[in-house]
N, C-alpha and C positions, 0 to 999 in steps of 0.2 A: 603332852606334859614334860617329856624330856628335852624336846626343842625349846620350849618356853623356859626351862631352867638353864639350859646352855644360853639362850639369849639374855636372860636376865643376869646370870654369872658375867657374860661378856659386857654388859651394859655396867655392871658393878666395877669390873677391872678397869674399863675405860674410863669411867668416872673418878677412879683412884688414880690413874695415871694421870688423867687432866688436872686433878687437884696438885698433885706432886709438880707437874709442870708451872701451874701458876704460881706454887710456892718458890719454885726455882726463879721464875721471872721477878717475883717480888723481892727475893734476896738481891738479884743482880741489878735490879731498880735502886734499892736502898745503898748497896756499894756504889754505884754511879751518882747517886745523891751526894754520897760522902766525898767522892772524888771531885764532883763540881762544887763542893760546898755548898750545897743547896739543901734546903729542910727536906728530910725524907718524906714526912707527910704531904707536903704541897707539891712535891716534885711530880709532873705528868709527863709519862713517856710521850704521849702526843705532842707535847710543848716541845721536848728534846728533839723529837724526829722532825718536827717541823722545823726548828732552828738549824739542825744539821742540813736539811734540804734546801734551806734559804742561803746558809752559807756555802754550799756546794755550787749553787746555781751563780752566786755572786763571785765565787772563786773562778769557775768556769768562763764566765764573762770577762773577768780581769785577765785571764789567760790569753784569750782573744785578742 
């Protein structure tokens, strides 16, 4: 039973840490949306990273 309590407590702590990380990511996403003059609710990090990847690829091609 002690092992189960330790595992359970560890899971709760991990869950709380993960929630804090998600909250931090969400706040940073909102700051990025403001910086890019985008709607906070519509900004997708996937789209931002995709755009950055495309820009990088085009930039590196231009350098060559």
